[in-house]
N, C-alpha and C positions, 0 to 999 in steps of 0.2 A: 126484600119487599114484603109488605104486609099482606095478609089475607083479605084485606078490605080494598078491592080493586073494582074499578068501573068496567063496563063491557069492553072498553078500549084499552084496558090494562093500566090505567092510572091509579096509583095508591091514593086513597082519599083520607088517609090518616096523617099525612105529612106533606107540607108544601116543599117540594124539591125544586131548587132553582139552578141546579148544576146541569140539568137536562133540558134542552130547548123544547122538546115536546111537552114536558111537564110544565115549563114556564107558560107556554101557550095555553095549555089546559087550565091552569090556575088563573091566568089573566082573564080568560073567557068566563070561567066559573064565578070569579069574584068581581068581574066588571072593572078591572083596573089595568093600568099600563104595566109594562115590564119594570120600569123604574120604580113605580109605586109598590109593586110586589116585592122587589129586592129590598127597598127601604123598609118595608113592613117586616120582612123576615129578619133583617139585620136588627131591627128594633125589638121585636118580641119573640123571635124564634120561629120554628117551623110548624107550629100547631095551627091547623086551619081556623079554629075558633079564635085564637089570639090574633091571627093575621086579619081575619074578618073584622074584629072589633077595632083594631088599629086603623084599618081603612075607613071605618065609620067615623073615627075620631078625626082623621085627616079630612074627610068629606065635610064634617060639621064645622071645621075650622076654615073651610073654603080653599083648601090646598088643591083640590080637584073637583 
């Protein structure tokens, strides 16, 4: 785990989709569904910035 953690213990430097608590945290933080989060991580990797940009692209295309 990274030294960059929230008060609740979530690592803010990597989008982790193997842990249910992390999935819920990132879905809430990024305003997306679990399916959208998983698709984003599969497409661009686990960087929060890259996932955020990919989600913006999906949103702009009207995917959600």
